[in-house]
C-alpha positions in Angstrom: -185.0 13.6 -243.2 -183.2 16.5 -241.8 -179.4 16.5 -241.5 -177.0 18.7 -239.7 -173.2 18.5 -239.5 -170.3 20.4 -238.1 -166.5 19.9 -237.5 -164.1 21.8 -235.3 -160.4 21.7 -234.8 -160.7 21.6 -231.0 -158.4 23.3 -228.5 -155.2 21.3 -228.8 -154.6 20.3 -232.4 -152.7 22.3 -235.1 -155.0 21.0 -237.9 -158.3 19.3 -238.4 -157.8 15.7 -239.6 -161.5 14.9 -239.5 -163.6 15.0 -242.7 -167.3 14.4 -243.4 -169.8 14.4 -246.2 -173.6 14.7 -246.1 -175.6 14.3 -249.3 -178.9 15.8 -250.2 -181.8 13.4 -250.0 -182.3 12.0 -253.5 -185.1 9.5 -254.3 -185.4 8.7 -250.6 -181.7 8.0 -250.1 -179.3 10.0 -248.0 -175.6 9.3 -247.6 -173.5 10.4 -244.7 -169.7 9.7 -244.3 -167.4 10.6 -241.4 -163.6 9.9 -241.1 -161.0 10.7 -238.5 -157.5 10.6 -239.9 -154.2 9.8 -238.3 -150.6 9.7 -239.2 -147.9 12.4 -239.3 -147.9 15.9 -240.6 -151.0 16.2 -243.0 -151.1 12.3 -243.2 -154.4 12.1 -241.3 -155.9 14.9 -243.2 -155.1 13.3 -246.5 -156.3 9.9 -245.4 -159.7 11.1 -244.1 -160.2 13.3 -247.2 -159.3 10.5 -249.6 -161.3 7.9 -247.8 -164.4 10.1 -247.7 -164.2 11.1 -251.4 -163.5 7.6 -252.6 -166.4 6.0 -250.7 -168.8 8.8 -251.7 -167.9 8.5 -255.4 -168.1 4.7 -255.3 -171.6 4.7 -253.8 -173.1 7.5 -255.8 -172.0 6.1 -259.1 -173.5 2.7 -258.4 -176.5 3.2 -256.1 -179.0 3.9 -258.9 -177.9 0.8 -260.8 -178.6 -1.7 -258.1 -181.8 -3.2 -256.8 -182.0 -1.5 -253.4 -182.3 -4.7 -251.3 -180.7 -5.1 -247.9 -178.1 -7.4 -249.3 -177.2 -5.2 -252.3 -176.9 -2.0 -250.2 -174.7 -3.8 -247.7 -172.5 -5.2 -250.5 -172.3 -1.7 -252.0 -171.0 -0.3 -248.7 -168.5 -3.1 -248.3 -167.2 -2.4 -251.8 -167.0 1.3 -251.1 -164.9 0.7 -248.0 -162.6 -1.8 -249.8 -162.1 0.7 -252.6 -161.4 3.6 -250.1 -158.9 1.4 -248.4 -157.1 0.7 -251.6 -156.9 4.4 -252.5 -155.5 5.4 -249.1 -153.1 2.5 -248.9 -151.8 3.2 -252.4 -151.3 6.8 -251.6 -149.4 6.0 -248.4 -146.9 3.8 -250.4 -146.2 6.5 -252.9 -144.9 9.1 -250.4 -142.6 8.1 -247.5 -144.0 11.0 -245.4 -147.4 9.4 -245.6 -146.3 5.9 -244.5 -148.7 4.4 -241.9 -151.3 7.1 -242.4 -154.8 5.8 -241.9 -158.3 6.8 -240.9 -161.5 5.6 -239.3 -164.5 5.5 -241.6 -168.2 5.6 -240.9 -170.6 5.2 -243.8 -174.4 5.4 -243.3 -177.0 5.1 -246.0 -180.5 6.0 -244.9 -183.0 4.4 -247.2 -186.7 3.5 -246.7 -187.1 2.4 -243.1 -183.5 1.2 -242.6 -180.0 2.6 -242.0 -177.1 0.7 -243.6 -173.8 1.1 -241.9 -170.1 0.5 -242.7 -167.7 0.9 -239.8 -164.0 0.7 -239.1 -162.1 2.3 -236.3 -163.3 4.1 -233.2 -165.6 6.8 -234.6 -169.1 6.0 -233.6 -172.8 5.8 -234.7 -175.6 6.1 -232.2 -179.4 5.8 -232.6 -181.8 7.6 -230.3 -185.3 6.1 -230.2 -188.0 6.4 -227.6 -185.8 8.2 -225.0 -183.0 5.6 -225.3 -179.6 6.2 -226.9 -177.9 3.1 -228.3 -174.5 2.8 -229.7 -174.8 0.9 -233.1 -171.1 0.5 -233.7 -168.4 -1.3 -231.7 -165.0 0.5 -231.3 -162.1 -1.4 -233.0 -159.8 -0.4 -230.1 -157.6 -2.1 -227.5 -159.7 -0.7 -224.7 -162.9 -2.1 -226.2 -161.4 -5.6 -226.2 -160.6 -5.1 -222.5 -164.3 -4.2 -221.8 -165.6 -7.2 -223.8 -163.2 -9.5 -222.0 -164.5 -8.2 -218.6 -161.0 -6.9 -217.7 -162.3 -3.3 -217.2 -165.7 -1.7 -216.9 -167.2 0.7 -219.4 -166.7 3.5 -216.9 -163.0 2.6 -216.6 -162.7 2.5 -220.4 -163.7 6.2 -220.6 -160.7 7.2 -218.6 -158.2 4.6 -219.8 -154.8 6.0 -220.9 -154.7 3.7 -224.0 -158.3 4.3 -225.2 -157.0 5.8 -228.5 -155.1 2.6 -229.5 -156.8 1.2 -232.5 -156.9 -2.5 -233.5 -158.4 -1.7 -237.0 -158.2 1.3 -239.3 -158.6 2.0 -243.0 -155.6 2.5 -245.2 -152.9 0.9 -243.0 -153.1 -2.6 -244.6 -153.9 -4.0 -248.1 -157.1 -5.5 -246.9 -159.6 -4.6 -244.2 -162.5 -6.3 -242.4 -165.1 -3.6 -241.6 -168.3 -4.1 -239.8 -171.3 -4.0 -242.1 -174.8 -3.9 -240.6 -178.4 -2.8 -241.1 -180.7 -1.4 -238.5 -184.2 0.1 -238.4 -184.6 3.8 -239.1 -188.1 4.8 -238.1 -190.0 8.1 -237.8 -188.8 9.9 -234.7 -185.4 8.2 -234.7 -182.3 10.4 -234.5 -178.9 9.2 -235.8 -175.6 10.6 -234.4 -172.3 10.0 -236.2 -169.2 11.4 -234.5 -165.5 11.2 -234.1 -163.8 10.3 -230.8 -163.0 13.9 -230.2 -166.6 14.1 -229.0 -166.9 10.7 -227.2 -163.6 11.1 -225.4 -164.8 14.3 -223.9 -168.5 13.6 -223.1 -170.3 10.6 -221.6 -173.2 9.2 -223.5 -175.7 10.4 -221.0 -174.7 14.0 -221.6 -174.6 13.5 -225.3 -178.2 12.2 -225.2 -179.4 15.2 -223.1 -177.9 17.8 -225.4 -179.3 16.1 -228.6 -182.8 15.6 -227.3 -183.1 19.1 -225.9 -182.8 20.6 -229.3 -181.7 18.2 -232.1 -181.4 20.9 -234.8 -178.8 22.9 -232.8 -177.1 19.9 -231.2 -174.0 19.8 -233.4 -172.9 23.2 -232.2 -173.8 22.5 -228.6 -172.0 19.2 -228.5 -168.8 20.7 -230.0 -169.1 23.7 -227.6 -169.4 21.3 -224.6 -166.5 19.1 -225.8 -164.3 22.1 -226.1 -165.3 23.2 -222.6 -164.1 19.8 -221.4 -160.7 20.3 -222.9 -161.2 19.8 -226.7 -158.1 17.6 -226.9 -158.9 16.4 -230.4 -160.8 17.4 -233.5 -164.5 17.1 -233.1 -167.0 16.1 -235.8 -170.7 15.6 -235.5 -173.4 14.5 -238.0 -177.1 14.4 -236.8 -179.9 13.0 -239.0 -183.5 13.3 -237.9 -186.1 11.0 -239.4 -189.2 13.2 -239.6 -190.8 11.4 -242.5 -194.2 10.1 -241.1 -194.9 8.4 -244.4 -192.3 5.7 -243.7 -193.9 2.9 -241.8 
């Protein structure tokens, strides 16, 4: 596996409230985490940093002690997200200036021929396979509910004025209900994890073209293009390429 990552403040924000972590590949496992914080001065920055660090520590302390079955890895991710939520929520209650801070959180463990995902919020995970880009996660947003209800089209959602209104986030409530899934991760697959600073600026077709043209340089190119389109938010991108032909 090869992994590349980059974050950028964008053209409109005073600080970068995105945060990410990409581990080295150890015993066939790679961990990637991405968070997009929100809430007041420094609140979002604190939330995304705390959530990423808490989830990372939780997983890395426990992964070697579990039997790496699908069920156990998914349970591990769920535990990491619950723990990260507890940490961020507790911190928000200790400081009035941090009240209502929160963050999206994407966790992806690549192991064997699968990718194990934890998701809450509107950051996204995509998989590119055989010339097709597919969004693996579903946004926990007001606009996504309108699309699913058939009220608006996917194209209309891209331009909707309330597309940043979240229905779920981490750290805002005592308990959370994240999405936990497992998908295939085969040789030739490319994984994209990104904050909405990218997907609010670029359509999926353009994202696909940039990544497939040169995956190794795509993080920089995607951020550059998002900034050219306005860069109205922080932009974070993680790309993982499965080049391990031994995995079948």
